[in-house]
N, C-alpha and C positions, 0 to 999 in steps of 0.2 A: 657539203661541209660547209660550213657558215664560220668564215674569220675577218673576223674586223679590226682596221686599227685606226689610232688615233694619231696625231701627228700633230705637233703645238710646240710653242716657240721654246720650250725647252726639252721637251721629252718626246719619244715615239715610242708608243706601244701596241705591240702584236699580239693581240689577244679576245677570247668572245668577254673579256669584261670592260668596260670601258672606263678609263683614267686620266687624269692628266691635272699637273703638279706644274704647269709653269705660273709662274709671277710674273705678273707683268705691273711696274710701277707704276703706270698711269692711267686714265682712263679708254678704255681702247673704243676710238672713232671711226678707223679703217683697216682694213684687213684685204691683203692681193696674198694666196696664194699659188706658189707655179707648180707644174710637176715639167721637171726636164726645162724647156726653154718657154711651153705653150703654159697657158692662160688652165688656171683651175679652180680657183674659188674665187672672186668678190665680194666684201662688203662693206658699203658708204654709208653705212648709218642706217638705212632701209630696206629693202628685197637683199637675202641670201642670193648668191647667181651661182648652181655649179655648171659649169663647162664644160663639152664633150663628150666622151666617157663619162663623167663622172657626175652627168646629168643623174639625179634618183635613186645616187647610193651616196649621197655626202652628207655630212650633220656639218655645223658649224656652233659652235662655246664662243657668245661675244665678249662672255665677263675672259675667259682666259687666253683665247682666240685660237682653240686646239680647232684642229682637223677629223673632225671621223668617218672614217670609209669605208660601205658596207658592200657585203660579197666580193671580196677581191678576186682581182684576176692577175695572171704573170706580166700581165702589159700596163700594171700599175707602179710594178718597181722602176723605180731610178731615184733621183733625187730633187728632192720639194727644198724649196727656200719662201719662208713668208718675211709681206714686209706689213707690221704695224704699224700705224700712224707715219705712213710713210718713212718708216724705218727699217732697215734688212736686217734683221738675225740671220743665225747660225742656219747654216744648210744641214739639211738629213738627209740622209743616204736608205730606202727601202728597197730590200729586195724578198717577194713575195715568192713560195715556195707551197710543193704538194705536199702533204701528208703522207709519212711513208705506207711501201705497201708490206701486206703482213711477208714476215720472210721466208724460207725453206728451208731445211739442212739437209745436204747430200753428203754420203757415210763411203771413205774409200779407206779397204786394206792396204797395207804395203805388203808386195811379195811373199815375205819374213811370214808377217801375221804378226809381230811383234807389234805393231800398233793402228789405228784408226786417226781419220785425218776426216775433219767435220767442217763442210764449210756453208756457210750463212751467205745463202745468196736468194736477188730478188732483182726486174729489172727494174734500174733505176739510171735517170738520168740528170744533166743539168739541172732539168726543174726543177729537182727534190732539195738541190741546197748541198749544204755542207751535210752528211753525213759521217753515224758515227758505229761502227759495230760493237755489242757487247756477248759474251757467253758470260751465261749465269747458273749458277746449282742455284736455284729455291731465292734468296735471296742475295746470296754470294754473288758477288763479279768476280769471274775468272781471268779473263782476256777480254782486250777493244782490238783483236782483229780481229781479219774475217775470217780465218781458219783457227780450227780448234785442233792439234794435237791430241790422242788418248793412246794413253798404253797402259799395261799395268799397274802402275804406282797410281793410276787416279782408281782412287776409292767414292766417288759418288755415283751414283747408282743412277741418274737420269742428267740433261744437261737441255737448256735450250739456249736459241741466239733472237736479241733485241736490235730493232734497225733505229736509230735515233736521229732524226734532225733539230733543229728551233722552235719547234710546231709541233711535234707527234712523238710517238713511240708507237710498233708493233711488236706483237714478239711470234718469234713461230712455235711448233708443234714441239710439245718434249720428248726428247732423243733419250733408250735408254743408251747408259752405258753396255756398249758389247760386251766387255771382260767381264761382267756377271751376270751369273745367271742366278737369281735367286730356286731357293727350296719353295715346293710345289706344299703347302699346306691345303688338306680335308676340313670341309665342315658338313654335320648334317643340317636336310633341310629344317625347319623349324628350331633348331638348336644353339648355342653360340661358339663366341671363338676369341679368344683372344690371339691378336698380334703385339708381339714385343719389336724393339727399337732396338732392343742387343743394349750393351754395357755403355753406359752415361758414364765421362769420366767427370764432366763439373754439372751444378746447380740447373734444373731446368726451368727456362725463365718464358722459353715459346714454345709451345705444338702447334704442327701444322702436318695432318693426314690428308693425304689425296687419294684417292679411288680412280682408276681409267676399269671403262665395261668390262671390254672385250680383250679378252687374253691373246689374239691374235691380230687384234686390228691395230690400227695407230689411231686409234679413238682420244676423247681428250681428257684431260684429266680433271677430276670436278675433285673442290673443296669439300671435305664433310661436313665441314661443319654448317656449309650450304646448300648438301645436297638431301635439296627434299627425300629422296629412296630412301635413304636410313634415318628420316629425322625422326625419334622418338625412339629410337633401338641402337645407340651409337654412347656409348659413354667411353674414357681416358683416365688415364691413372696419373697424374698430378709429379706424381713421387717417381715411376718410371717412366711413364711417357707413354704405355702401350693402351693400345685399342682396344674396344672388348664391343662385339657387334652381336648384335638377341634377335632372335626369331628370325633363323637367316633364310633368307631366299636366292630359287637359282639368278639371279640376277644381281647378286652381290657376290658374284667369284669375280676374277680379276682381278690386276695388279696395282697393291697400295702401298705408295711411297710415303716416308715422314720427315717431314724436318723441322728437328729439335736445336733451336738458338739458334736459327739460322742456314744450321746445315743439313744438307740432306742424305737421309743414313741410307743401309740399305733396302735394296725392295723387297714385296710380302706377293708372292704368286697365293690367293685364294681360288680353289675351286671348290664352291657347295654343290653337292650331289644326292640324290634319294636315298633312302633304308635301304638297301636289297629287298624284296618281297619274298615270300615263303614260297619253295620251290617244290613242284610235282614232281614225280620218279613213274618214267612209262617204260614198261618190258616189252622186248619181242625176240623172239627166239630166231636162233642164228644157228639154220640147219648144216650150213655150211662146216660152222665150226662146232656145230654140237656143244651151242652155249647159251647164252642168255645171254642180252644185250641190255645194260638197265642205261636209259638216258634222266640228266639232271634237267628238266624244263623248267625256265621262267619268263616269262614278258618282259627282256630288259632292254634298254636304251641309253644313249651317252650320257642322260642326268642322270644315271645311276653310277656312273666312273669305269673306273678298273675294276672287272668282275672277275675275282677267280673261284671256280667250283674244286669243291673238296669232298671227296666221299672216305667214307667211316667207317666203323662196325665198332662202337665203344670210344673210346677213347685213340687207338689208332687208327693212323690214317693210311688208305689204300691209296689212292689215286688221286692228281689234279687234272686230269679230263674230265668234261661234259659226260661222256659216256663211260660205262666202268665193264666188262665185258666176263659173266661168270661163269667158270666150267666144271667139269666134276671135280676134276683135281684140287 
């Protein structure tokens, strides 16, 4: 990661955009920058000289007196003093820190199973500077503690934590609310499905649907609006916030959550399955029972979802077993 620091007589900036608003009341003729007690950069009207470890990493603006340090290292931290036209100006303090790592969430339930403790974890040291933990659901901030306690009173469907320092931020994967079990909705391959967010008590201003591909994995949530997999096959009702997915495929299965007005609502679970094939009946005589065994046969896989067998005569249901035994009685 490339971070640039600008030091000037009146301003210190740590960013990727180099800015300097220093106002010098006279023409700059000489400039000397010191890092702690060591000489860093000097200019006496001719060549700009970058000393020691700053060689090849610094640039200097002769009009404002600002100093740019590229490819920052932790050793660049410290005090910086600038002397312009033999006048020492105010001291600047620079702390170079690392960008925060991606945090992970650990989950632990209490013995009574009345609450869950979610902990935002990351391997961080003093080199990452001052850290802030943020727990969020959608764009709503819930807490700035490292740990978040979840009870049955929490109606949010999912949570994630952010790790923030003055130069960066990073988010964990989304963790689903363990107290909320979503209803499983079935859709047919090639058909359409409407996912409703439920009752909305306020006018809808913003809607964001997210999709997680695998029902059993901890995969990444994807925004429907930018998900190429559903491109051209989805639409939503601006009044109700409902999402419609057309021309369903098996890959559309998974978890769906909706965020309305920056509030995450209940989760939806969608399983897209194939329509059942036409079964055939095989017959075999059972000599021991003096009866005929009728077997309902079809090539079915998990893609067909939960399959039920039903034996009928007319409108009368005889059995839900795969095999039907016929006797003379």
